[in-house]
MARLUM-391974 format. One record per atom (N, C-alpha, C, O): residue in three letters; x, y, z. Coordinates in steps of 0.02 Angstrom, whole numbers, plus 50000, padded with zeros to 5 digits. Layout:
BEGIN
ALAXYZ...
// end
This chain:
BEGIN
MET512785043249643MET511985045449634MET511965050049661MET512125049749721GLY511725057449626GLY511515063849655GLY511005063249703GLY510645058249709LYS510975068649741LYS510585070849785LYS510195075549791LYS510435081149794PRO509485074749795PRO508915078049787PRO509055087249808PRO509405088649856PHE508755092349770PHE508835096849795PHE508365101249819PHE507875102249783TYR508395104149872TYR507725107849909TYR507765112749916TYR508265115449938ILE506985117249891ILE506935123949891ILE506365125849948ILE505875128849927MET506395124849992MET506035128450065MET505335123350056MET505215120450109SER504845121749999SER504375117950028SER504295113649944SER503745112149922ASN504855112449912ASN504935106349851ASN505435103249852ASN505945105149882VAL505365098049820VAL506035094649818VAL506185093449719VAL505765091749678ILE506745094649710ILE506945092649633ILE507465086249619ILE508025086449643LEU507345083249598LEU507795075849599LEU508275078149522LEU508145081149471PRO508795075249546PRO509385074149470PRO509215069649437PRO508905064649455LYS509395071049384LYS509175065749332LYS509425059349343LYS509195054849309ASN510065057649402ASN510265052349393ASN509975048749465ASN510215043349481HIS509655050649489HIS509385049049542HIS509085043949538HIS508715044249489LEU509035037449575LEU508735031549561LEU508085030549563LEU507945024749549SER507585034149576SER506935035549569SER506785037449495SER506215036449475LEU507245040049452LEU507035041949392LEU507415035949355LEU507085032349318THR508105034749364THR508485030549297THR508045025149301THR508025021949249ILE507515022149366ILE507205013949353ILE506715014649316ILE506385009449315SER506465019549278SER505795020649253SER505685015549189SER505195012349169LYS506275016149169LYS506235008749112LYS506075002249120LYS505774999349075ASP506264998549185ASP506164995149218ASP505504994849253ASP505314989049251VAL505124998249281VAL504655000249306VAL504154999849239VAL503564998549252ALA504305000849181ALA503855001649135ALA503764995749110ALA503224993949086ASP504424991049114ASP504364984049090ASP503944980749131ASP503514976849111ILE504074982449204ILE503554975649248ILE502694978649241ILE502204975149251CYS502684985049224CYS501864986849214CYS501664986849133CYS501214990449111ASP501964983549103ASP501734982349029ASP501204974249043ASP500984971348994ILE501094972149100ILE500484967449112ILE499964969449128ILE499434966249125LEU500034974549144LEU499364978949170LEU498994983249105LEU498444986049108LYS499364982849057LYS498934987548989LYS498334985948978LYS497864989848971PRO498314977348974PRO497664974748926PRO497174977948986PRO496594976648970TYR497194981449045TYR496674981449092TYR496614988449084TYR496204990649125SER496874993149045SER496924998849044SER497285004249109SER497095009849123ILE497705001249132ILE498045005149193ILE498745006349157ILE499125002349129GLU498795013849169GLU499385017549125GLU499795019649162GLU500355021649145HIS499575019449220HIS500035022049297HIS500225017149339HIS499975011649329PHE500515017649375PHE500975014649432PHE501345017449474PHE501695021649446GLY501435017149526GLY501835019249578GLY501885016349636GLY501355015149666TYR502485014649664TYR502575011849730TYR503065015949767TYR503655015849752TYR502845019149813TYR503165023349865TYR503205021449931TYR502755017849953ARG503775023349978ARG503795021050055ARG503915026550097ARG504475028950097TYR503435029050136TYR503405033550169TYR503725030850232TYR503465025850258PHE504455034750270PHE504425033350351PHE504265038550382PHE504125044250365TYR504285035350436TYR504035040050499TYR504475045950507TYR504185051250514ASN505215046050507ASN505625050950519ASN505645055450438ASN506135058350415HIS504935054750405HIS504785061250368HIS505365059350284HIS505505063750243SER505595052550278SER506065051450225SER505685047750177SER505135045550196LEU505905046750114LEU505315045250052LEU505875043650001LEU506375047049989TYR505605035049958TYR506015033749909TYR505235031149849TYR504705029149874GLY505275031349813GLY504865027749772GLY505095027749691GLY505545030649661PHE504575023049671PHE504615019249598PHE504255022249560PHE503725019149566PRO504155027349514PRO503485029949480PRO503705025949399PRO504235024849370LEU503035024749384LEU503235024249307LEU503245030649259LEU503395030949199ASN503065035249299ASN503095041349242ASN503545045249266ASN503475046149327ASN503995047949244ASN504615052449282ASN504375059549283ASN504555063149329GLY503835062749221GLY503995068849227GLY503195069349290GLY503155073049339LEU502805065649272LEU502295065449337LEU502645066749400LEU502545071449439TYR503085061649406TYR503105062849485TYR503875067849501TYR504145068049557ASN504105071049445ASN504545076749451ASN504065083549462ASN504155088449498HIS503535081849422HIS503075089149433HIS502585087549496HIS502175091649518HIS502685082049518HIS502345080949594HIS502745085449644HIS502505090249676LEU503445083049646LEU503805084849687LEU503945091849691LEU503865095049743GLU504225094949621GLU504105101549602GLU503685107649638GLU503725112449677GLN503345104449602GLN502615109549641GLN502665108049711GLN502345112349740GLY502935103549756GLY502685104249829GLY502145102449830GLY501915105949875TYR501715099049812TYR501085094049834TYR501165089649890TYR501725087349900PRO500775088449921PRO500875083049990PRO501025076749940PRO500995075949878VAL501155073349985VAL501645066249966VAL501095062649961VAL501205058049921ILE500335062349989ILE499845057049992ILE499445062550014ILE499645067650041PRO498685060549994PRO498105063349998PRO497835064250065PRO497975059950107GLN497515068450079GLN497405070050160GLN496825064850170GLN496255065850149ILE497015058650207ILE496545051550218ILE495925054550265ILE496015058350313PRO495285052250241PRO494725056550302PRO494755052050359PRO495085046950350LYS494395053250430LYS494805051950488LYS494305046550484LYS494595042650522GLU493635042550462GLU493275037150441GLU493765033450428GLU493875029350473ILE494175033150378ILE494545028650373ILE495295026550416ILE495725029750387ASP495535023350459ASP495795021550491ASP495955016150529ASP495865014750588SER496305012150466SER496805005350475SER497275004850469SER497595010150471ASN497724997550457ASN498204998550442ASN498364996050377ASN498944997150359LYS498034993250342LYS498044991850271LYS497164994850245LYS496744994650290PHE497014996450204PHE496535000850156PHE496615002650085PHE497165003050056TYR495965003950057TYR496185005149996TYR495785013649984TYR495195014749997TYR496175017649962TYR495685023849930TYR495535026249882TYR495945024949838ILE495015030149862ILE494875033349782ILE494835038849829ILE494475038849878PRO495255043949811PRO495265050449808PRO494665054149756PRO494525052649699GLY494355059849803GLY493705063749776GLY493895068849754GLY494475068649735PHE493595074449746PHE493785080349718PHE493575086449784PHE493295091549766GLU493705085649845GLU493785089749897GLU494015097249879GLU494585098149860LYS493705100749884LYS493925108649875LYS494625111549921LYS494665110249981HIS494935113849899HIS495375118349940HIS495825110449967HIS495745109350027ASP496025107949949ASP496575103049954ASP496955101549910ASP496705099649857LYS497705102049919LYS498225101549883LYS498345096049841LYS498425096549780TYR498345090649873TYR498345084049854TYR497775083449778TYR497915080049729ASN497355086049783ASN496705086149742ASN496885091649667ASN496605090949613GLN497355096149683GLN497515101149646GLN498295096249602GLN498565098249551ALA498475090249637ALA498895087449603ALA498715083649558ALA499005083349504LEU498165079849574LEU497615077149522LEU497485080149468LEU497605078049412HIS497225085049484HIS497165089649427HIS497495088249376HIS497315086049322ASP498285090249405ASP498785091549345ASP498925086149306ASP499005086149245TYR498935080049353TYR498965073449316TYR498405073249259TYR498475070749203ARG497905076049280ARG497275073649221ARG497535079549173ARG497735077449119SER497565085549180SER497705089049149SER498275089149110SER498145089549050PHE499035088749129PHE499735086749099PHE499915080849069PHE500225080249016PHE499675075849109PHE499955067049082PHE499175063449068PHE499135057349063ASN498725066849064ASN498135060849068ASN498065055549097ASN498015050049071VAL498045056849159VAL498195050449208VAL497555052549273VAL497645057249312GLY496965048549272GLY496655050849322GLY496205044549344GLY496485039249329ASN495725043949368ASN495505037949411ASN495865034849445ASN496035029349423CYS496035036049483CYS496485031349524CYS496145028749578CYS495625031149600ILE496465022949604ILE496515020449678ILE497285019349708ILE497775017649674LEU497275020949787LEU497765022049823LEU497815014149878LEU497445013349927PHE498225009949859PHE498375004849929PHE498615006449982PHE499085010249967PHE498585005750041PHE499125009250100PHE499045002650135PHE498514999950149GLU499655000450150GLU499744997550208GLU500224999550274GLU500814999250256LYS500185000750319LYS500585002350391LYS501044997950424LYS500894992350445TYR501605000650426TYR502004993550462TYR502294998950518TYR502065004650519ALA502814996750568ALA503024999050630ALA503385006950606ALA503275012250635ASN503685006350564ASN504315010650540ASN503965016950487ASN504025023050480TYR503645012150461TYR503325016550374TYR502815014150361TYR502535010350400PHE502495015950287PHE501925014750263PHE502315016550188PHE502755020650174ASP501855010850142ASP501865009550094ASP501215011150040ASP500645008950048LEU501405014749990LEU500755016749950LEU500875014049888LEU501425015249864TYR500495010649856TYR500195007749794TYR499905013349759TYR499345014949781PHE500205017649697PHE499545021249651PHE499485016649577PHE499895014649536PHE498775016049587PHE498615015249501PHE498195020249472PHE497805023449506GLY498265020949408GLY498065026349380GLY497745022449314GLY497885016849293ALA497265027249286ALA496945028049204ALA496995032149168ALA497355036849186SER496675032849104SER496505038049059SER496015040949116SER495695038149161GLN496085047749096GLN495645053249134GLN494805052649129GLN494375054349169HIS494785049049050HIS494255048149031HIS493805040649045HIS493195039749043ASP494215036949058ASP494255028849072ASP493765028649151ASP494025026049201TYR493165031149156TYR492885031749210TYR492865023249233TYR493025021249289GLY492595018549172GLY492285011849208GLY492815007949235GLY492745002149253ILE493425011449239ILE493875009149287ILE494045008649338ILE494585006549358ILE493485011149375ILE493345011049442ILE493085004749459ILE493445000949490ASN492555003149444ASN492404995849439ASN492734989949424ASN492584984449448PHE493304991349374PHE493714985649385PHE493924985849441PHE493904981049479TYR494264993649463TYR494694991449531TYR494384987949581TYR494614983549617LEU493694991149580LEU493184986149645LEU493354978949647LEU493674975849690ASN493044976749587ASN493144969149558ASN493734965549570ASN493774959649587ASN494164969349559ASN494814964249537ASN495504966449599ASN496114966849587ILE495094967749669ILE495504969849714ILE496254964749729ILE496834966449742GLU495924957349719GLU496394953049738GLU497094952049670GLU497704951049675LEU496634952949611LEU497224954849554LEU497684959849548LEU498084960149501LEU497614965549614LEU497844970749579LEU498504970849670LEU499064973349673GLU498124967449722GLU498494964449773GLU499144960449758GLU499694961649784LYS499034955149709LYS499354950949688LYS500054954049639LYS500604951449632PHE499814960649610PHE500164963649565PHE500734966649619PHE501324965449605LYS500584970149678LYS501154971349710LYS501534967749744LYS502054970449764PHE501414961149760PHE501854955849770PHE502374954849721PHE502984955049727TYR501954953449664TYR502434952549582TYR502904959349570TYR503484958649551PHE502684964049579PHE503264971249564PHE503664970949624PHE504244969649611LYS503564971549672LYS504004969749748LYS504544965049723LYS505114967249726ASP504444958549698ASP504724952849688ASP505364955549632ASP505944953649636LYS505114960149584LYS505524961849520LYS506064965849540LYS506654965049523ILE505834969849575ILE506204976749583ILE506584974349645ILE506924978949669LYS506624969449674LYS506904968649749LYS507504971649759LYS507594974749811ASN508074971249705ASN508704973149716ASN508804981249713ASN509344983849727GLU508254984849694GLU508314991649678GLU508124993149752GLU508514996249789ILE507494990749774ILE507184989749829ILE507864990349897ILE507784994549941ALA508174987949897ALA508644986849925ALA509194993749928ALA509404996749978LYS509324994849852LYS509735001649846LYS509325008349854LYS509595013949852ALA508705007249863ALA508265014049865ALA508275016349952ALA508205022349967GLU508355011949998GLU508655012250057GLU509045018150068GLU508865022850103LYS509725017750028LYS510105024350024LYS510015031249983LYS510385036249982THR509465030049951THR509285035149912THR508735039749931THR508475043849894LYS508555038450001LYS507995041650029LYS508185046450013LYS508745047349989PHE507545052750027PHE507385060950035PHE507015063150074PHE506475060550090PHE507335070350101PHE506925072050139PHE506205075450128PHE506155079950086VAL505725073550158VAL504955076450138VAL504855083750178VAL504795083350240PRO504825090850145PRO504795095750185PRO504225095550206PRO503855091150185GLU503995100350255GLU503555100150313GLU502975101250277GLU502605096450286SER502715105850237SER502315107250180SER502015101250140SER501435100650120MET502545096950132MET502235089350090MET502185085050128MET502195079450101ARG502135084950194ARG502215075950220ARG501335078050239ARG500965082950241PRO501285069850253PRO500625066550265PRO500325067150337PRO500775067950378SER499765067050362SER499395068150429SER499645060950441SER499285057550405ILE500055057150473ILE500345051350483ILE499665047850543ILE499315042850530GLU499635051850602GLU499325048750642GLU498365045050608GLU498055040350633LEU498185048750558LEU497785045850531LEU497465039450501LEU496885037750489CYS498125036550491CYS498315027050483CYS498525025550546CYS499075025350574GLY497905024450564GLY498045020650656GLY497705014450661GLY497505011850609SER497645012850693SER497195007350732SER496705004350717SER496614998350706GLY496135011850717GLY495485009550711GLY494985014650769GLY494375015650766ASP495385016950811ASP495195017850886ASP494775024250889ASP494275024450924HIS494975029850852HIS494895036550839HIS494025037050817HIS493705042150831ASP493735032050787ASP493055035050798ASP492775028250813ASP492895022450795PRO492195032550868PRO491895025950921PRO491315022750878PRO491095017750906ARG491025024150822ARG490645022450787ARG490895015250757ARG490465010750757ARG491485013750733ARG491795009750722ARG492025005450773ARG492104999650756LYS492165007250839LYS492335003250899LYS491715000950912LYS491764994950924ILE491185002750915ILE490365000250956ILE490464995150882ILE490744989850892LEU490284996450825LEU490194991550799LEU490684986650785LEU490354981550775LEU491314985150777LEU491744982050794LEU491464973950859LEU491304968050854GLU491574979550917GLU491114977250981GLU490654972150981GLU490604967151017LYS490194974950921LYS489594970450903LYS489654965350876LYS489304960450884MET490244966150831MET490304959950774MET490734956850809MET490864952250770ASP491124955650864ASP491544953450893ASP491664944850888ASP491404941050929THR492044942550836THR492114936450819THR492824931950841THR493364932850812LYS492724926550901LYS493294924450914LYS493584918750879LYS494124915850887ARG493104917850839ARG493264909950788ARG492964912050711ARG492394914250713TYR493234911650652TYR493024910350601TYR493114905050573TYR493694902950571THR492544900850541THR492634894050499THR492494895150442THR492014897850413LEU492994892450426LEU493024891650320LEU492954886450286LEU493074881750324ASN492824884450233ASN492764879750193ASN493474879150153ASN493694883750118TYR493754874050160TYR494224874150105TYR494254865750040TYR494484860450061ASN494104866049998ASN494024859349961ASN493624855650026ASN493284858250071ASP493734850950018ASP493274846750071ASP493464846050143ASP493374841150180THR493844853750159THR494154853150224THR493924857350267THR494124862750245LYS493604858450320LYS493014862750363LYS493604865050412LYS493864860750448ALA493814870950416ALA494254872550480ALA494164878850514ALA493684881750490SER494454882150563SER494174887850607SER494644890450623SER494944887850670ILE494904896650594ILE495584899850654ILE495304903450709ILE494714904950718THR495784904650743THR495544911450805THR495844917850774THR496274918450730LYS495484922750809LYS495634929650821LYS496194930950809LYS496404934450763LYS496584927550859LYS497334929250867LYS497784925650790LYS498184928250751GLU497624921750791GLU497894917350727GLU497924921550667GLU498384922150626LEU497184924950671LEU497004929050618LEU497484936350595LEU497724938050542ALA497484939650667ALA497974944350656ALA498794943050634ALA499184946650605VAL498874936750659VAL499674933450637VAL499664936250537VAL499904940350498LEU499274931450540LEU498994929250443LEU498964936650415LEU499204937850359LYS498664941850454LYS498614947950414LYS499374950850404LYS499624953350354GLN499664949850468GLN500404952450463GLN500794950050420GLN501084953850382LEU500864943850416LEU501024939750368LEU500934942550284LEU501364944050241SER500354942650282SER500094944550202SER500304950850186SER500324951250125LEU500474956250213LEU500844961750223LEU501524962750212LEU501784968250217GLY501834957550198GLY502374954050192GLY502974955950253GLY503584956150248CYS502604957050302CYS503114956150377CYS503274948450380CYS502874944150361THR503814947250401THR504324944050438THR503964938950506THR503404940050529LEU504244935350520LEU503904934050580LEU504224938350639LEU503864940350685LYS504684939150638LYS505094944150707LYS504734949950682LYS504524952950731GLU504534953350622GLU504214960350644GLU503464956750640GLU503014960050666THR503364953350623THR502404951050673THR502464949650734THR501974951250767ALA502874947450760ALA503004946150838ALA503114954550884ALA502984955650943LYS503314958250844LYS503454964050868LYS502904968950860LYS502734972750906PHE502664968850810PHE502034973350794PHE501344971550841PHE500954975050873LEU501414964050827LEU500784960250898LEU501054961050950LEU500614960750993LEU501474961850970LEU501894961851048LEU501704954951055LEU501204953351087LEU502034951351031LEU501984942751038LEU502714941851035LEU503164945551015SER502734934051068SER503564932551054SER503644928951002SER503124927550972HIS504204926650977HIS504384925250904HIS504014917250900HIS503824914150850ARG503994915250969ARG503754908350960ARG503074906750962ARG502864901250946THR502674911950982THR502044912250985THR502004912850910THR501804907950879VAL502144917350881VAL501684917550824VAL501914911650779VAL501514910450734GLU502514907350782GLU502834902950740GLU501994896250746GLU501684893350701THR501904896250821THR501344891250838THR500874894850815THR500854891550762TYR500444898950806TYR499724900750779TYR499804899750692TYR499334897350661LEU500524902150653LEU500464900750583LEU500464892950586LEU500064890550547ASN500774888750620ASN500884879950623ASN500244876450628ASN500084870950603ASN499764881850677ASN499264877550683ASN498804879350625ASN498304876450605THR499014883450609THR498354886550543THR498604880450476THR498204877850438ARG499064879650476ARG499524876250421ARG499014869150439ARG498624867450395ARG499034865950492ARG499044858850510ARG498104860850506ARG497784856150483LYS497874864150517LYS497054864850505LYS496774863950434LYS496284860450424PHE497054866850390PHE496864867150309PHE497304861850292PHE497124858750242LYS497954859450326LYS498294853050279LYS498684856350217LYS498694854250159LEU499064862650247LEU499364866950190LEU500194867850217LEU500254867050278GLU500604868850192GLU501244869050217GLU501244874250191GLU501264877950240ASN501234879150127ASN501214882150117ASN501024889050134ASN500414888750128LYS501184895650153LYS500824901250193LYS500664905050160LYS500304909450184THR500844905450087THR500304909450017THR499764904850029THR499284907350061ASP499714898950013ASP498924897850006ASP498534895850053ASP498004893050039ILE498744897050129ILE498354900150173ILE497934906450169ILE497344907950181ILE498564910250144ILE498314919050144ILE497804919350083ILE497324923250084ARG497934915150030ARG497424917249970ARG496784911850000ARG496344911449958ILE496694909250038ILE496044906350063ILE495664913950114ILE495084916050110LEU496104916150149LEU495724922350201LEU495474925450144LEU494884925550127LEU496164929250103LEU495934932650048LEU494894930450010LEU494344933250014GLU495094926249988GLU494514922849957GLU493934924349992GLU493424926349964ASN493984923050076ASN493364923950127ASN493154930250149ASN492704931750187ASN493754935250102ASN493644943950129ASN493814942950201ASN493374944050242LEU494524940750224LEU494454939250290LEU495234943650294LEU495414943650353LEU495674946850255LEU496214949150252LEU496064957750191LEU496534961450177
// end
């Protein structure tokens, strides 16, 4: 497997790099998105040691982005400060990432995109969905079908799980000028307005209806389920929330008992339908 070539502030991937050789598989997986006019998709994992691997649908677009030395993700506004969020890039001036988006539109007819971010202990995942630059109505589709796109994320990672394991060995170093501002993806404590609002809306228990069952979950149980919905294991969830493995198991089992469900995925689906995740 060839190694990336660095020229000061950009990256040139060899033709046999895994990110490029896998594009046919990525395209096959993404075929199910075509009826919805989603013409571009990319999955990227950025580690806090400034290494990266990615699985793009369009090799030309990916190579262009890296060779031009554009930032690997947009500059996220400070108002967006969460472990999981969605972001529709604007067209702010003097933003190098928006220059990349301009190139996407001009050279590859890819525009009107939405980005899904998920932050973990040692890395964050980015999912990029894009359509034709002239398909302005796709934004409304994104906003009204978040659950569908969330399911596609899990579907994609399941289909490509073997390649993801291999990708750990093909990560490449991101030059300083292309690095994101990681601290902007935090716990939500940097915006005092958000903190005040959350304190005013503090809810210790959430009551939900499922079929003929009415059940409530605690704030701590919800925190555990949020991490599990991101794909974290019980061990990773315990570490992230500073809890013991047994405590995390107890919270999950309590929720299963309340909803009379054994499948963790079904519980997560109920929370998604109630906009708690």
